[in-house]
FILUM-74371 format. One line per 5 residues: for each residue y, x, z of N, C-alpha, C. Coordinates in Angstrom, 2 decimals, decimal comma, padded with zeros to 5 digits. Each point is the difference from the previous one (the first is absolute). Layout:
Y/X/Z/Y/X/Z/Y/X/Z | ...;
END
This chain:
-097,75/-046,36/005,13/000,76/000,99/000,74/-000,54/000,11/001,42 | 000,13/001,17/000,54/-000,44/000,25/001,37/001,18/-000,22/000,95 | -000,09/-001,00/000,84/001,09/-000,35/000,91/-000,32/000,53/001,39 | 000,49/001,18/000,33/-000,20/000,59/001,32/001,29/-000,13/000,80 | 000,16/-001,12/000,67/001,23/-000,29/000,71/-000,14/000,36/001,47;
001,09/000,50/000,56/000,00/000,38/001,41/001,22/-000,59/000,69 | 000,10/000,21/001,30/001,11/-000,55/000,77/001,18/000,97/000,15 | -000,09/001,17/-000,60/001,04/001,01/000,22/001,24/-000,14/-000,86 | -000,07/-000,81/-001,05/001,14/-000,22/-000,91/000,02/-001,45/-000,42 | 001,16/-000,50/-000,45/000,05/-001,38/-000,48/-001,03/-000,23/-001,11;
-000,65/-001,15/000,05/-001,07/-000,32/-000,94/000,52/000,00/-001,45 | 001,20/-000,55/-000,24/000,48/-000,07/-001,37/000,17/001,38/-000,61 | 000,38/001,00/000,84/000,13/001,38/-000,50/-001,37/000,57/-000,36 | -000,99/-000,31/000,81/-001,36/000,47/-000,29/-000,54/-000,66/-001,27 | 000,31/-001,27/-000,18/-000,40/-000,68/-001,23/000,67/000,65/-001,22;
001,28/000,29/000,14/000,73/000,68/-001,08/-000,65/001,34/-000,32 | -000,35/000,76/001,04/-000,63/001,31/-000,22/-001,33/-000,14/-000,74 | -000,80/-000,98/000,40/-001,31/-000,20/-000,63/000,16/-000,38/-001,47 | 000,92/-000,90/-000,28/000,21/-000,44/-001,38/000,61/001,13/-000,83 | 000,94/000,73/000,59/000,60/001,15/-000,70/-001,06/001,02/-000,36;
-000,88/000,30/000,94/-001,08/000,96/-000,26/-000,92/-000,51/-001,11 | -000,29/-001,29/000,01/-000,85/-000,58/-001,06/000,68/000,12/-001,36 | 001,30/-000,14/-000,03/000,75/000,13/-001,27/000,03/001,45/-000,45 | 000,37/000,91/000,90/000,15/001,40/-000,39/-001,34/000,68/-000,30 | -001,08/-000,52/000,57/-001,32/000,57/-000,28/-000,64/-000,60/-001,24;
000,58/-001,09/-000,51/-000,55/-000,65/-001,19/-000,98/-001,12/000,30 | -000,28/-000,25/001,28/-000,87/-001,11/000,35/000,61/-001,31/-000,49 | 001,30/-000,13/000,15/000,75/-001,09/-000,63/000,73/000,61/-001,20 | -000,45/-000,33/-001,17/000,53/000,62/-001,22/001,40/-000,50/-000,33 | 000,76/000,85/-000,68/001,33/-000,38/-000,46/-000,11/-001,25/-000,85;
000,87/-000,97/000,29/000,02/-001,25/-000,75/-001,00/-001,04/000,44 | -000,86/000,35/000,97/-001,03/-000,97/000,42/000,58/-001,07/000,91 | -000,63/-001,16/-000,04/000,43/-001,14/000,81/-000,64/000,10/001,38 | 000,79/-000,26/001,03/-000,51/-000,01/001,36/-000,58/-001,37/000,33 | -000,96/-000,03/000,91/-000,45/-001,31/000,50/001,17/-000,71/000,68;
-000,16/-001,27/000,28/001,06/-000,78/000,64/000,26/000,53/001,42 | 001,16/-000,35/000,52/000,36/000,38/001,37/-001,07/-000,47/000,97 | -000,41/-001,24/-000,15/-001,01/-000,57/000,91/-001,33/000,75/-000,10 | -000,40/000,34/-001,21/-001,26/000,73/-000,18/000,08/001,40/000,60 | 001,10/000,69/-000,25/000,18/001,33/000,59/000,05/-000,07/001,52;
000,72/-000,98/000,53/000,11/-000,17/001,44/-001,38/-000,26/000,62 | -000,79/-000,85/-000,64/-001,35/-000,28/000,50/-000,86/001,25/-000,05 | 000,10/000,76/-001,08/-000,77/001,23/-000,15/000,35/001,01/001,10 | 001,29/000,10/000,33/000,47/000,95/001,02/-000,05/-000,58/001,41 | -000,31/-001,28/000,11/-000,03/-000,70/001,31/001,36/000,03/000,69;
001,04/-000,33/-000,77/001,36/-000,05/000,54/000,64/-001,34/-000,37 | 001,10/-000,30/000,64/000,76/-001,20/-000,29/000,60/000,11/-001,41 | -000,05/-001,07/-000,79/000,60/000,05/-001,34/001,48/000,39/000,00 | 000,74/-000,38/001,05/001,42/000,39/000,08/000,15/001,51/000,11 | -000,92/000,64/000,71/000,03/001,46/000,14/-000,29/000,66/-001,34;
-000,99/-000,52/-000,71/-000,34/000,53/-001,32/001,17/-000,23/-000,96 | 000,62/-001,16/000,07/001,15/-000,31/-000,85/001,12/001,01/000,23 | 000,24/000,33/001,26/001,05/000,98/000,31/-000,32/001,37/-000,61 | -001,26/000,42/000,12/-000,40/001,29/-000,58/000,18/000,00/-001,51 | -000,43/-001,06/-000,65/000,11/-000,08/-001,46/001,46/-000,06/-000,45;
000,83/-000,73/000,74/001,42/-000,08/-000,33/000,66/001,38/000,10 | -000,39/000,76/001,03/000,54/001,36/000,14/-000,46/000,90/-001,14 | -001,25/-000,15/-000,41/-000,50/000,80/-001,12/000,68/-000,39/-001,31 | 000,38/-001,25/-000,12/000,80/-000,42/-001,17/001,36/000,70/000,04 | 000,58/000,04/001,19/001,31/000,62/000,16/-000,04/001,48/-000,40;
-001,13/000,67/000,28/-000,14/001,42/-000,35/-000,27/000,20/-001,49 | -000,41/-001,09/-000,68/-000,27/000,11/-001,42/-001,46/000,23/-000,35 | -000,89/000,09/000,99/-001,41/000,19/-000,31/-000,68/-001,30/-000,44 | 000,56/-001,13/000,41/-000,49/-001,30/-000,41/001,13/-000,79/-000,63 | -000,37/-000,99/-000,80/000,99/-000,95/-000,51/-000,65/-001,38/-000,09;
000,83/-001,03/000,01/-000,50/-001,37/-000,06/000,37/-000,63/-001,33 | -000,89/-000,85/-000,46/000,31/-000,89/-001,12/-000,18/-001,41/000,56 | 001,03/-000,79/-000,14/000,09/-001,29/000,69/-001,29/-000,82/000,00 | -000,63/-000,16/-001,12/-001,18/-000,88/-000,04/-001,31/000,77/-000,07 | 000,07/001,31/-000,16/-001,23/000,79/-000,21/-000,44/000,81/001,21;
000,89/000,22/000,96/-000,38/000,76/001,19/000,66/001,36/000,08 | -000,60/000,85/000,82/000,53/001,36/000,20/-000,85/001,00/-000,75 | 000,69/001,04/-000,48/-000,66/001,03/-000,79/000,43/001,38/000,48 | -000,89/000,97/-000,21/000,35/001,40/000,21/000,93/000,39/-001,15 | 001,02/000,78/000,31/000,92/000,44/-001,06/-000,78/000,67/-001,12;
000,48/-000,16/-001,21/-000,62/000,69/-001,13/000,78/001,28/-000,33 | 000,97/000,31/000,84/000,79/001,22/-000,16/-000,77/001,16/000,67 | -000,83/000,66/-000,77/-000,86/001,04/000,55/000,78/001,16/000,60 | 001,20/000,24/-000,51/000,81/001,09/000,57/000,40/-000,33/001,45 | 000,19/-001,26/000,30/000,33/-000,42/001,36/-001,21/000,21/000,92;
-001,17/-000,31/-000,50/-001,22/000,20/000,79/-000,23/001,49/000,23 | 000,18/000,80/-001,03/-000,16/001,46/000,12/000,99/000,57/001,01 | 001,23/-000,46/-000,05/001,02/000,46/000,95/-000,41/-000,33/001,43 | -000,48/-001,21/000,24/-000,42/-000,41/001,34/-001,22/000,81/000,44 | -000,91/000,26/-000,92/-001,19/000,80/000,32/000,41/001,40/000,46;
000,97/000,61/-000,70/000,48/001,32/000,39/000,70/-000,04/001,35 | 000,77/-001,05/000,26/000,65/-000,15/001,31/-001,03/-000,05/001,12 | -001,05/-000,77/-000,20/-001,06/-000,11/001,00/-000,69/001,35/000,21 | -000,25/000,71/-001,09/-000,64/001,32/000,10/000,89/000,97/000,78 | 001,30/-000,02/-000,28/000,92/000,90/000,71/000,05/-000,33/001,49;
-000,04/-001,28/000,34/-000,03/-000,38/001,42/-001,23/000,59/000,68 | -001,15/-000,09/-000,66/-001,23/000,53/000,57/000,04/001,52/000,12 | 000,59/000,66/-000,99/000,13/001,46/000,04/000,89/000,41/001,17 | 001,09/-000,69/000,21/000,90/000,33/001,10/-000,68/-000,20/001,36 | -000,78/-001,06/000,11/-000,75/-000,24/001,25/-000,99/001,14/000,22;
-000,71/000,38/-001,06/-000,97/001,09/000,09/000,68/001,32/000,39 | 001,09/000,33/-000,67/000,70/001,26/000,29/000,53/000,02/001,43 | 000,49/-001,13/000,46/000,48/-000,09/001,37/-001,14/000,24/000,99 | -001,16/-000,58/-000,29/-001,17/000,20/000,86/-000,43/001,46/000,02 | 000,00/000,62/-001,15/-000,38/001,42/-000,09/000,97/000,87/000,80;
001,28/-000,32/-000,11/001,01/000,74/000,76/-000,21/-000,20/001,50 | -000,29/-001,24/000,41/-000,25/-000,30/001,40/-001,20/000,77/000,54 | -000,97/000,30/-000,88/-001,19/000,76/000,40/000,25/001,50/-000,03 | 001,19/000,41/-000,43/000,36/001,41/000,02/-000,26/000,75/-001,29 | -000,34/-000,72/-001,07/-000,23/000,66/-001,28/001,32/000,26/-000,72;
000,10/001,19/-000,59/001,17/000,31/-000,83/-000,19/-000,65/-001,36 | 001,06/000,00/-000,79/-000,09/-000,56/-001,35/-001,04/000,76/-000,83 | -000,02/001,32/000,13/-000,95/000,82/-000,75/-001,44/-000,29/000,41 | -000,23/-000,15/001,30/-001,34/-000,32/000,48/-000,43/-001,39/-000,49 | 000,93/-000,93/000,00/-000,29/-001,35/-000,47/-000,39/000,02/-001,47;
000,76/000,73/-000,80/-000,31/000,11/-001,43/-001,38/000,61/-000,20 | -000,32/001,03/000,76/-001,31/000,64/-000,12/-001,12/-000,96/000,38 | 000,19/-000,78/001,03/-001,00/-000,99/000,39/-000,18/-001,07/-001,08 | 001,10/-000,39/-000,62/-000,07/-000,99/-001,09/-000,79/000,59/-001,17 | 000,29/001,25/-000,35/-000,74/000,65/-001,10/-001,51/000,03/000,30;
-000,31/000,35/001,24/-001,40/000,07/000,41/-000,66/-001,38/-000,10 | 000,70/-001,02/000,45/-000,55/-001,37/-000,06/-000,21/-000,44/-001,44 | 000,91/000,37/-000,89/-000,15/-000,37/-001,42/-001,21/000,70/-000,59 | -000,20/001,28/000,33/-001,16/000,75/-000,49/-001,30/-000,65/000,44 | -000,01/-000,45/001,26/-001,23/-000,59/000,56/-000,25/-001,39/-000,55;
001,02/-000,56/-000,61/-000,12/-001,29/-000,66/-000,01/-001,14/000,94;
END
């Protein structure tokens, strides 16, 4: 995973975002086992307690689950992953539409620009 951490938000939230994106993009497949907390923390260059907090929160959301002796796994409930993927897409669309509005584009102009971008590939 690509760990691009910054100082503008709590680290555990950024870790959650990175892992969530890996799950929703398929980089971490449904049902796959995650590396240990210590291994993930070392990979991301963060404190294991911070990584533990991020993973615990992702368990709370249902994207991860634990098996006592086997470790943590990505949920195998693909409908949950699909739902989260759509939520993330909608967030990005809203950010984009807000930016277009801030630049003075109408909804019709925005749609036309999107069509043009799709044509150009």
